[in-house]
N, C-alpha and C positions, 0 to 999 in steps of 0.2 A: 381906317376901320379894319378890325381883325376879322378875317373870314371865318365862317362857321366850320367846325370840324367835319370831316366826311361822315356820311350816313353810316349807321351801324353795319349794314350789309357790306358796304365798301371797306369798312375797317376790318371786318371778319375776313374778307378776301385778302386784304393786305397782310393780315396776321398769318394766314395760311401760306402766303408767298414767303414771308419772312421766316416762318418755321422751316419751310423747305430749304431756304438758303442756309439757315443756321445748321441744320442737320448735315447738309452736304459739306459745309465748311468744317464741321466737327469731325467728319470722317477723314477729311484731308489732314487735319491736325494729328489725329491718331496714327495715320499711316506715316506721316512725317516723323513723328516721335519714334515710331518703331524702326524707321530707317536710320535714324541718327540726325541730330540737329546741327545745322551750320549757322553760326551766329556772327553778327557784327555789332559794333557799338553805334548807337544812334545819338548818344550823349552820355553825360555822367550818370552812371548806374542805370542807363536806359538802353535796353537791348532790342534788336530786331532780328528775326530769322526769316529764312526763305518760306517757312510755314506761314508766318504773318502775311506775307505778300501773296502767297498762293491762296490763302483763305479769303483775303480781301477781294482778289480778282474773281473768285468763285461767287462770293456774295453779290458783288456789284453786277456780275453778268446776270444772275437770277433776278435781281431787283430791276435792272434796267430793261430786261426783256418784258417784264410785266408792267412797269411804270416808266416808260422812256422819258416822260416829261417831268418827273420828280427830281429835285436836287438830291445829291448824295455827298455826305462828308465822311471820309474814312480816315482812321488814324495814320495810315501809311501814305500820307501825302496826296490824298485825293479830295478835291472839292469841285463839284459841278454846280452850275447856277440854276438849272431847272427852268421852268416856264414862268416863274414869278408868282405862283399860286400860294407860296408859303409852306408848301409840303416839302419836307426834307428828311431823308433817311440818314441816320447817324450810326456809323458802323465801327465796332472794335472787333477785328477779325481774330484776335487772340488776346484776351484780357488775362494777365497773369503770365506774361512772357518769361519772366525770371523763374517762376515755378516750372514752367514748361522746359526751359533750358536745363534746369537742375534735376529733371525727372520727377518733380513733385506733382502728383496727379490731382492738381487743383487749379484749373484754368477754364476759360469759357469763351464762347462766341456771344457777342452782344450786338443786337440790332434794334434800334429804336426809330420811331417815326414821330416827327414834330410837325405842328402847325404853328407857324410864326414863333418858333423857339419854345413852344409849349409841348411837352411830351404827351402823346395821345395813345401810344402803343409801344409795347416792349416785348422782346424775346431775349432770354438769356439761356444758353444751352451749355451744359456741362457734359462734354462727350465722354469723360472718364467714367462717370456714373450713369450716363445716358439719362440725365435728369433735365427736363425741359420746363422752364418757367415762362409763362406767357401772360400778357395783360392787355386789356383795352380799358382805358380810363373811363369810368362811368358804367362799364358793363361787367367787370370782374377781373380776377387774377387767378391763375391756375398753375399747378405743377402736374404735368401730365393731364389727366382728366379730373383731378381733385381741386376743388376751390381752395384758394388761399385766403387767410385772414391773419392780420398782425396779432402779436401776442397780447395777453391781458396783464402783463406786469404793470403794477401801479406805481412803484417807486424805484429809484435808482439802485437802492441796496438789494433789490431782487432782480436786477437787470443784468443780462449778459450783453456786453458792449463790444463793438468792433471798430477799429480805426485803421488808418494807413498813414504813411509818412512821405512827405515830398523829398526830392533829391537834393534841393538846395540846402546847404548847411545852416544858414540863418533861419530859414523857414522850418527846418527840422527841429531846431532848438525850441521854437515856439510850440511846435506840435508835440514835442516831448513833454513840455511843461503842462500843456492841456491834458495829455494822456495820463500824466501822473495824478492830476486832480481827479480825473474821472475814475482812475483805478482805485483811489482811496474811497470813492463814494459808491462804486458799483460792486456787484457780486463777482464779476470777472471781466477781463479785458483781453481781446484777441486781435491778432493782425495776421490775415490770411494771404494777402498778396493778390487778391482779385476783387476790386471794388464792385464789379458787376455782380459777382456771386454774393458779396456782402450785402448788397441792396436786395437781391433776391431772397436772401436768408432773413432779412428784416420783414419782407412781405410774407414769408412763410412762418414767421413767429419763432424762428431759430435764434435770431438776434433781436434784442429789444431796441437797440440804438446803434447807429453807424454815423461816424463823422470823419471828415477829411477835407483839407484845403483843396481848392481847385484853382486852375490857372497857373501860369508860370511853370514851376517844376512839380505842381500838384496834379490833380485830376483834370483830364480833358473831357470835353462833351461826349466823346465816344465811350468813355468809361461809365457814364452815369445816366444818359437819356433813357435807355431801356429800363434800368433799375429804378429810376424815379417813377416811371409809369407803373411798374410793378408795385412799389410801395403805396402809391396813391390809390391804385385800383384795389389794393387789399385793405384799405381803410386807414393807412398810416398817414403821417405828416412829414412834409419835406420843407425845409426853410434854410436860410443862412444862419450864422451864429447869433444874429440879433432877433431872429424870429420873423424877418421879412422874407418875401418871396426869393427863392434861390436864383441867382444869376451867376454865370461863369465868371470866375475870378474870386468868388467868395468861398467861405467854408461851407461845405454841404453838411447838413444835419438831417438825418432821416430816422424816424422812430415809429413806435406804435401809437404815438400821440400822447399817451398818458405820462410818459417820462420826459416829454419834450421840454416843459418849462424848467424842470430841475436841471436838465442838460444844458439849456441855454444859460442858466445862471453860472455854470462852470466854464462854458466855452466862450462866452462873450467878453471875458476879461481881456483876452489878448487879441480880439478880433478888430 
């Protein structure tokens, strides 16, 4: 039996704690960027910096001080079991590490809360723009104090689409073929290097559609949990490439809802 999500008051408290953690981590990232970045390879085209690790340590310290019994999953090799309640924080301390390393000011801190693998709360913080995206599923999504709503684009030919590419060469070939089909159908196609911000931008109506494979060399749960909460709380739709409920290892498709069926027609071919 799936436990009920926490009460709204508890979720608002959890959101406030996550916002505090994200802002502290964002300040650390900016300070690290200004000092200079020390990098090592984590895998093919996969980088990690001391800033990733310091940011994660900061976030986890804040979360565990407030919620010592919650599980935590972090991109940089962290997984704690928690108390078995099904509540788990999923943390990307620096989404867009390659951008960060190259001095491109487009990266984010991403903190999501799940109940039994279902996102219920999300925080995505862009420290370069001091832009804070927050959401509680069922209660709303916001950027700063302003409510968010997905776009009203009705067709793919009016849609601005975003995607990302896995690092594995074979998976990339499939992703390139999908992107080419979408590019032919859409108004425009972008690749920004931060899935957390891509999803936040779908929630904000800046993008109408985002898609990218997960699992393997694709997106990890830390990349998407907070963003999925944002899209759903802003009235959008999230699925796999066949329109079923998204699960890790599938292709993530997030949209304003209206363009979703047409997107699935293009994306399910190789899924």
